[in-house]
Structure formats: structure tokens, C-alpha cells
C-alpha positions, -999 to 999 in steps of 0.1 A, spaced: -515 135 384 -484 124 402 -468 125 436 -434 142 442 -411 125 466 -381 145 479 -347 134 489 -336 124 523 -322 155 541 -313 165 577 -338 180 600 -336 193 636 -344 158 650 -327 136 624 -332 126 588 -364 129 567 -379 132 533 -410 151 522 -438 142 499 -461 165 478 -494 156 462 -519 180 445 -546 169 469 -528 172 502 -500 196 494 -467 193 512 -465 165 538 -434 169 559 -416 136 566 -412 119 599 -377 124 614 -356 92 617 -326 90 639 -306 70 614 -301 80 578 -305 43 568 -340 42 583 -350 74 564 -338 58 531 -356 26 538 -389 45 545 -385 66 514 -380 35 492 -411 19 509 -431 51 501 -420 50 465 -429 13 462 -463 21 477 -471 46 450 -459 25 421 -474 -8 433 -505 5 451 -523 18 420 -519 54 432 -506 82 411 -470 74 400 -442 89 421 -418 114 407 -386 108 427 -363 137 432 -326 134 442 -321 170 452 -340 197 471 -338 220 441 -353 194 419 -381 187 444 -390 224 447 -388 229 409 -412 199 403 -437 212 428 -436 247 413 -441 232 378 -470 211 390 -487 240 408 -483 263 378 -497 236 356 -529 237 376 -532 275 382 
């Protein structure tokens, strides 16, 4: 299976990205005060999945794509 990594978006306390895995479900991202910090952390997360031997990361560039990929993954296991 794979991990779905969402885009950086604004939250109440800053900028964040979310991650979804079949095992853990949706994991809300930590809010960063600077958008550059959120992008840096997202890239590090993506690298961790591709280099760390974990399930490959499916990287989404929009919220709609993120939601769609999660729905497809959930329906594939239902």
C-alpha cells in the first residue's frame, strides 16, 4: 500500500500538510508559522517515505486530489 501526502494549506495557526496511511488513517499536520517551513517539512516527509523503505508516497498537489486519492484507497479496501 502507499501513503498519501497532501498539499501545504492554511490552518488556524499557520501552514500545514496532512498525511493519510491505511494503518493510521488521517494524520493532521503540525502547523508551521512560515509557509517555507511547511514546504520543507513536507519534502522531508516525502523523502522519508521514498528513502526509508516504507510504502511509497503518493504526493498530491491539491486538496481535491488528496481527498480523491484517499477515497479511492478506502474503496479499494472495502
